C-alpha positions as a printed Julia matrix, in Angstrom:
65×3 Matrix{Float64}:
 -37.91  -39.99  -13.09
 -35.51  -41.7   -10.01
 -35.1   -44.24  -12.95
 -32.93  -42.63  -14.8
 -29.74  -42.21  -12.08
 -28.46  -45.36  -13.36
 -24.44  -46.64  -11.93
 -23.23  -45.44  -15.14
 -24.52  -42.13  -14.67
 -23.02  -41.59  -11.36
 -19.99  -43.26  -11.93
 -19.51  -41.49  -14.73
 -21.42  -38.06  -13.55
 -18.58  -38.48  -10.42
 -15.32  -38.96  -12.63
 -16.51  -35.95  -14.57
 -16.42  -34.12  -11.73
 -13.34  -35.05   -9.93
 -11.89  -34.22  -13.55
 -12.49  -30.97  -13.59
 -11.81  -30.32  -10.3
  -8.22  -31.44  -11.0
  -7.97  -29.36  -14.23
  -9.22  -26.47  -12.34
  -7.15  -26.93   -9.52
  -3.74  -27.35  -11.41
  -4.76  -24.59  -13.87
  -4.88  -22.41  -10.36
  -0.96  -24.14   -9.12
   0.26  -22.94  -12.69
  -0.24  -19.04  -12.35
   2.45  -16.73  -11.64
   2.92  -16.06   -8.91
   2.64  -12.8    -7.35
   5.37  -10.34   -5.72
   4.51  -10.42   -1.87
   7.79   -7.78   -0.95
   6.54   -5.26    2.05
   5.16   -2.8     0.62
   7.13   -0.46    3.37
  10.83    0.23    4.01
  11.49   -2.07    6.85
  15.15   -0.24    6.91
  14.2     2.59    7.33
  11.6     2.06   10.04
  14.38    0.43   11.92
  16.67    2.84   10.96
  13.96    5.52   11.85
  12.44    4.13   14.72
  11.72    6.12   18.08
  14.65    4.58   20.63
  14.27    7.4    22.87
  11.4     5.63   24.44
  12.72    2.46   24.91
  15.12    4.18   27.41
  11.96    5.47   29.92
  11.14    1.82   30.04
  14.82    0.79   31.12
  16.12   -0.58   27.88
  19.0     0.96   26.92
  19.78    0.88   23.56
  22.68    1.46   21.61
  23.56    2.06   17.79
  25.64   -0.21   16.17
  29.62    0.64   15.32
């Protein structure tokens, strides 16, 4: 049963496997990138942050002018 695994079969199978992996990786890399925008509004979070709580820790925050 093991005599069917000749050098040609092993090398050919290895080359087919590597070629398939390269094709799969190239298809994955060529996909359109997804939108990676934050789901929350960072400006609103910074604007509405509870800065008054920092004063009790000794950190004074002033509003920008």
